[in-house]
C-alpha positions in Angstrom: 56.5 -48.4 15.5 56.1 -48.9 11.8 52.3 -48.8 13.1 52.3 -45.5 14.5 53.4 -44.3 11.2 51.0 -46.1 9.2 48.3 -44.9 11.3 49.7 -41.4 11.2 49.8 -41.3 7.4 46.5 -42.7 7.3 45.4 -39.9 9.5 47.2 -37.3 7.6 45.6 -38.6 4.6 42.2 -38.9 5.9 42.4 -34.9 7.3 43.5 -33.8 3.8 40.6 -35.8 1.8 38.0 -34.9 4.3 39.4 -31.1 3.8 39.4 -31.4 0.4 35.9 -32.6 -0.2 35.0 -30.0 2.5 36.4 -27.2 0.0 34.8 -29.2 -3.0 31.3 -28.9 -1.3 31.8 -25.3 0.0 32.3 -24.1 -3.9 29.5 -26.2 -5.3 27.1 -24.9 -2.7 28.6 -21.3 -3.7 27.8 -21.6 -7.3 24.7 -23.0 -6.5 23.7 -20.1 -4.3 24.9 -17.9 -6.9 22.8 -19.3 -9.6 19.6 -19.4 -7.3 20.4 -15.4 -6.5 20.5 -15.1 -10.4 17.1 -16.7 -11.0 15.8 -15.0 -7.9 16.7 -11.6 -9.4 15.2 -12.6 -12.7 12.0 -14.1 -11.4 11.6 -10.8 -9.5 12.2 -8.8 -12.3 9.6 -10.5 -14.2 7.2 -10.3 -11.8 7.6 -6.5 -11.2 7.0 -5.9 -14.9 4.0 -7.8 -14.7 2.9 -5.9 -12.0 3.4 -2.4 -13.3 1.8 -3.9 -16.7 -1.1 -5.0 -14.5 -1.6 -1.4 -12.8 -1.0 0.5 -15.7 -4.0 -1.9 -17.7 -6.2 -1.0 -14.8 -5.6 2.5 -14.5 -6.4 3.0 -18.3 -9.6 1.1 -17.7 -10.8 3.0 -14.7 -13.2 6.0 -15.7 -10.3 8.3 -13.5 -7.5 7.0 -15.6 -7.6 9.7 -18.3 -8.5 12.9 -16.0 -6.1 15.1 -14.8 -4.5 14.7 -11.4 -7.1 16.9 -9.5 -10.2 15.8 -11.3 -9.3 12.1 -10.3 -8.3 12.4 -6.9 -11.8 14.3 -6.5 -13.8 11.1 -8.3 -11.5 8.8 -6.3 -12.6 10.7 -3.1 -16.5 10.6 -4.5 -16.1 6.6 -5.0 -14.9 6.5 -1.6 -17.5 8.5 0.2 -20.1 6.3 -1.8 -18.5 3.2 -0.4 -18.0 4.5 2.7 -21.9 4.3 3.6 -25.2 5.1 1.9 -28.4 5.8 3.3 -31.9 4.0 2.3 -32.1 6.1 -0.9 -28.7 5.6 -2.0 -27.6 8.9 -0.7 -24.1 9.7 0.9 -24.6 10.3 4.5 -21.4 12.2 5.3 -20.2 13.3 2.0 -18.6 16.9 3.3 -16.4 14.7 6.0 -15.7 12.0 3.3 -14.5 14.7 0.9 -12.6 17.0 3.3 
């Protein structure tokens, strides 16, 4: 009978200990996940800022960067038409279709 009581006490202590360890592990994992989320958000914001800076620099460096919107769109369409296809003499084959 004493052996059964001892086994019951050991079983109860073991289950309590494993439950306690599981809670600590869960809390630790939640804290790690929170830190990882914060780091990811911070690095995402930095990457977005760098990307916007690169886009701004590119827009300023292109010849269409300082034009009005209408002029810029027309220049971009002409560049697109030139890239679409040129003949042997370097003329645009289908400029009316490309420019709309």
